[in-house]
N, C-alpha and C positions, 0 to 999 in steps of 0.2 A: 982705898975704894972697895968693897965689898962686891962682890960679883951675884948679882942675883938672877943670872937667868941660868935655867935648869939644864942639866945637859939632856937631846932628845932622847929618848929610847927608844930607834925604832923596832928594836925586838918584838915587843910588845904591843905596839901600834894599833894590830887587825885586830887582838882580841878588846882592845879598848875601844875603838870603834864603835864593834858591835856591841859591846857593854852599855854603852851611851846612846847609842842606837834604838835598843830594848829598852832602855828605859825611860825615853824618850816616845816610846812606844810604835816604832815608824817599821814596814816591814822594809827588807831589802829595797824590793820592789817603790815602794814608796815615799824611802828615803834617800833612792839614787833620784826621785823624778827631783825631790824637791831641793837636790844638793845638783843637777843639770849632768849627772853621769846616772848608765843605766843599769839594771842593777847585777850585769855581768860586770861590770867594770866598780859594780859595791861591793860584790861578793870578793873582790881581787885584793880589794881592798883590805876589807876584813881580813880574810887570806893570809895575808904580806905578801901575797904575789905581785903588786905594784905598791908605788904608795900615791897618794892624793895631792893632787894639785895645792896650790895656793890658793885658787878663786876657789877650789869645793870647800878645803878650811876655814878661806872666811865668808863663804857661804853659808857652813856647820854654825860659826862662832855668832852669823845673826838667830839664828836659828835657836840659840842659847846654849846649842850641845859644848860643853864645858872642853873647846882645845888644846887649852895648856895642860891638862890630863890627857888626854890623847894624845897630845905630842910628848910628853918628860913621865909619865904616868906618876906626876907631882901635882896635887889637890882633891876636892872631892868628889869628880866626876859625878857631881850630879846635875838636877836640870838648876839653868843658871836664868832659864824666864820668867819664873816664878819666885812671890817674896818666899823668903824666908820665914819660917814660924818668929814673932817675939822683934818683928822692922816693920 
């Protein structure tokens, strides 16, 4: 059986989280508020000082953030809450 799970790439998680947040046009403060954390915690996640909780990642997925990309670096890293052209 083929393993379809991509390994987590924790070294780049913060940068990808920041890129996806900016793609969605959120400030650190507004993203943090929407995801249930403070601006300081959001900043710590993006710097790689600490890692997001499962509750945070679940909320991010519900907002359309590409959580697979954030965790693994695999995926489009694009907004998932909008229809793609031609669909």
